[in-house]
C-alpha positions as CSV (number, residue, x, y, z in Angstrom):
1,M,-21.6,12.0,3.9
2,P,-21.4,8.3,4.6
3,H,-24.1,6.8,6.8
4,V,-23.1,5.9,10.4
5,T,-23.6,2.2,9.7
6,E,-21.3,2.4,6.6
7,L,-18.6,4.2,8.7
8,A,-18.8,1.5,11.4
9,T,-18.5,-1.2,8.8
10,E,-15.5,0.5,7.2
11,H,-13.8,0.9,10.6
12,L,-14.5,-2.8,11.5
13,A,-13.1,-3.9,8.2
14,T,-9.9,-1.8,8.8
15,A,-9.5,-3.2,12.3
16,C,-9.9,-6.7,11.1
17,C,-7.2,-6.1,8.4
18,L,-4.8,-4.6,10.9
19,A,-5.4,-7.4,13.5
20,A,-4.8,-10.1,10.9
21,A,-1.6,-8.4,9.7
22,A,-0.3,-8.1,13.3
23,G,-1.2,-11.7,14.1
24,L,0.5,-13.2,11.1
25,S,3.6,-11.1,11.7
26,L,3.9,-12.0,15.4
27,S,3.4,-15.7,14.6
28,A,6.2,-15.6,12.1
29,R,8.5,-13.9,14.5
30,L,7.8,-16.0,17.6
31,R,7.3,-19.4,15.9
32,P,9.5,-19.5,12.8
33,G,9.6,-22.6,10.7
34,P,8.9,-24.1,7.3
35,W,5.4,-22.7,7.5
36,V,6.7,-19.2,7.1
37,R,8.0,-19.8,3.6
38,A,4.7,-21.5,2.6
39,A,2.7,-18.6,4.1
40,A,4.8,-16.1,2.1
41,L,4.1,-17.9,-1.1
42,L,0.4,-18.2,-0.4
43,L,0.0,-14.5,0.7
44,G,1.9,-13.4,-2.4
45,A,-0.4,-15.5,-4.6
46,F,-3.5,-14.2,-2.8
47,L,-2.4,-10.6,-3.3
48,F,-1.6,-11.1,-7.0
49,A,-4.9,-12.9,-7.6
50,W,-7.0,-10.3,-5.8
51,D,-5.3,-7.4,-7.6
52,A,-5.9,-9.1,-10.9
53,A,-9.5,-9.9,-10.0
54,W,-10.7,-6.4,-10.3
55,F,-9.2,-5.9,-13.7
56,V,-10.6,-9.2,-14.9
57,S,-14.0,-8.2,-13.5
58,A,-13.8,-4.8,-15.2
59,G,-13.0,-6.5,-18.6
60,V,-15.9,-9.0,-18.2
61,H,-18.3,-6.2,-17.5
62,H,-16.9,-4.0,-20.3
63,A,-15.9,-1.3,-17.9
64,W,-12.2,-1.5,-18.6
65,T,-10.5,1.5,-20.2
66,P,-6.8,2.6,-20.2
67,A,-7.9,5.6,-18.1
68,V,-9.1,3.5,-15.1
69,G,-8.0,-0.1,-15.8
70,L,-4.2,-0.1,-15.3
71,P,-2.7,-1.1,-11.9
72,L,-0.9,2.2,-11.4
73,H,-2.4,3.6,-8.2
74,V,0.2,3.2,-5.5
75,C,-1.9,0.6,-3.6
76,D,-2.5,-1.5,-6.8
77,A,1.2,-1.3,-7.6
78,A,2.0,-2.1,-3.9
79,A,-0.1,-5.3,-4.2
80,V,2.1,-6.6,-7.1
81,L,5.2,-5.3,-5.3
82,A,4.2,-7.2,-2.1
83,A,3.7,-10.4,-4.0
84,V,7.2,-10.2,-5.6
85,A,8.8,-9.2,-2.3
86,L,7.2,-12.1,-0.5
87,W,8.4,-14.5,-3.2
88,T,11.9,-13.2,-3.5
89,R,12.6,-11.3,-0.2
90,R,14.9,-8.9,-2.0
91,P,15.8,-6.2,0.5
92,W,15.1,-3.2,-1.7
93,L,11.7,-4.5,-2.6
94,V,10.9,-5.1,1.0
95,E,12.0,-1.5,1.9
96,L,9.9,0.0,-0.8
97,L,6.9,-2.1,0.2
98,Y,7.3,-1.2,3.9
99,F,7.3,2.6,3.2
100,W,4.5,2.4,0.6
101,A,2.4,0.2,2.9
102,F,2.6,2.4,6.0
103,A,2.8,5.8,4.3
104,G,0.1,5.1,1.7
105,T,-1.9,1.9,2.0
106,L,-2.6,2.4,5.7
107,Q,-3.9,5.9,5.0
108,A,-6.1,4.4,2.3
109,L,-7.6,2.0,4.9
110,L,-8.1,4.7,7.5
111,T,-9.8,7.0,4.9
112,P,-11.1,4.5,2.3
113,T,-12.0,5.7,-1.2
114,V,-15.1,3.5,-1.1
115,T,-18.1,5.1,-2.7
116,P,-21.8,4.0,-2.5
117,D,-21.9,3.0,-6.2
118,L,-19.3,0.3,-5.7
119,S,-20.4,-3.4,-5.8
120,A,-20.0,-5.7,-2.9
121,F,-17.2,-7.4,-4.9
122,D,-15.4,-4.1,-5.4
123,V,-15.6,-3.3,-1.6
124,L,-14.3,-6.8,-0.7
125,Q,-11.5,-6.5,-3.2
126,Y,-10.5,-3.1,-1.8
127,Y,-10.2,-4.3,1.8
128,A,-8.6,-7.6,0.9
129,A,-5.9,-6.0,-1.3
130,H,-5.1,-3.1,1.0
131,G,-5.2,-5.3,4.1
132,G,-3.0,-7.9,2.3
133,V,-0.4,-5.2,1.4
134,L,-0.1,-4.2,5.1
135,A,0.0,-7.9,6.2
136,A,2.9,-8.5,3.7
137,A,4.9,-5.5,4.9
138,L,4.5,-6.4,8.5
139,F,5.2,-10.1,7.8
140,L,8.5,-9.4,6.0
141,V,9.8,-6.6,8.3
142,V,8.6,-7.7,11.7
143,G,8.1,-11.5,11.1
144,V,10.9,-12.4,8.8
145,R,13.1,-9.4,9.9
146,V,14.0,-8.1,6.5
147,T,14.5,-4.5,7.8
148,P,15.3,-1.3,6.1
149,R,19.1,-0.8,5.5
150,P,21.1,2.4,5.7
151,G,20.1,4.8,3.0
152,A,16.6,3.2,2.6
153,V,14.7,6.5,2.9
154,R,16.8,8.1,0.1
155,R,16.5,5.1,-2.2
156,C,12.8,4.7,-1.8
157,A,12.1,8.4,-2.1
158,V,14.0,8.4,-5.5
159,L,12.1,5.3,-6.6
160,T,8.8,6.8,-5.6
161,L,9.5,10.1,-7.4
162,G,10.5,8.2,-10.5
163,Y,7.4,6.0,-10.3
164,T,5.2,9.1,-9.9
165,A,6.8,10.8,-12.9
166,G,6.0,7.7,-15.0
167,V,2.4,7.6,-13.8
168,A,2.0,11.3,-14.6
169,V,3.0,10.6,-18.2
170,V,0.4,7.8,-18.4
171,D,-2.2,10.2,-17.0
172,L,-1.5,12.6,-19.8
173,L,-1.7,9.9,-22.5
174,T,-4.8,8.2,-21.2
175,G,-6.7,11.0,-19.6
176,G,-6.7,9.0,-16.4
177,D,-6.1,10.2,-12.8
178,Y,-3.8,7.5,-11.4
179,M,-2.4,8.4,-8.1
180,Y,-4.8,11.3,-8.1
181,L,-2.3,13.5,-9.8
182,R,-4.9,15.5,-11.6
183,Q,-7.6,15.9,-9.0
184,P,-8.3,14.5,-5.5
185,P,-10.5,11.4,-4.8
186,P,-14.3,12.0,-4.7
187,V,-14.4,11.2,-1.0
188,H,-12.9,12.8,2.1
189,T,-9.1,12.0,2.5
190,L,-6.0,13.7,3.8
191,F,-5.8,15.5,0.5
192,D,-8.6,17.7,1.7
193,L,-6.3,19.2,4.3
194,M,-3.6,20.1,1.8
195,G,-5.4,22.6,-0.3
196,P,-6.5,22.5,-4.0
197,W,-4.5,21.1,-7.0
198,P,-1.5,21.4,-7.4
199,W,-0.8,22.3,-3.8
200,Y,-1.9,19.0,-2.4
201,L,0.6,17.2,-4.6
202,A,3.5,19.2,-3.0
203,G,2.0,18.6,0.5
204,S,1.7,14.8,-0.2
205,A,5.3,14.6,-1.3
206,L,6.5,16.4,1.9
207,L,4.2,14.2,4.0
208,A,5.5,11.1,2.3
209,L,9.1,12.0,2.9
210,A,8.4,12.8,6.6
211,L,6.6,9.5,7.0
212,F,9.4,7.6,5.3
213,A,11.8,9.1,7.8
214,A,9.6,8.4,10.8
215,L,9.1,4.8,9.6
216,N,12.8,4.3,9.3
217,A,13.7,5.9,12.6
218,P,13.3,2.7,14.8
219,F,15.7,0.8,12.6
220,W,18.2,3.7,12.4
221,W,18.2,3.9,16.2
222,A,18.6,0.1,16.5
223,R,21.6,0.2,14.2
224,R,23.1,3.0,16.1
225,A,22.6,1.2,19.4
226,R,24.4,-1.9,18.0
227,A,27.3,0.1,16.6
228,P,30.6,0.0,18.6
229,A,31.2,3.0,20.8
């Protein structure tokens, strides 16, 4: 069980990440200008660099293996996705980032998989990358107003299912546990409420679909309100 001080530190780090994401997004929405494009480029570069930093560090310390050293966890992939979405603003990339960030990355911040054996660099990288993904999603959807389009939930659900199937193949080939498809994380998370393997996988899929629909609801209602009577 984490120490009270560790829990307080984790909650403070999460609150700082969320506050920074909200502040950047509101600034972009209320005060648009050339700085917004520059901020998108810099945030994308920051995310890509921090995501790569862990893998470089693992290689330098001879800790890299195919079972743990590939950027296949959803939050690792979301960091790369966020960088590309920030640089290109492609609507389908922004949609996928938005759903992954708030259905997955936010949960990873609220129930972090940070264990006592991690180095200070690993902990910093965890919060910087996860917080950056949330900041990118809010920045693009709220700040830049690239919002989910009709059919976004269906498209992103299919893309997520296809990605999960690909990761499952990699898990079989490498013996890894990317996306925790073979066993849950070694710390307390929402998986604990969904039963043992493989039931928590089905529960996670249903929860993800429900969260996608809930996250899409405000934009669906906004489109409906704007539609002619």
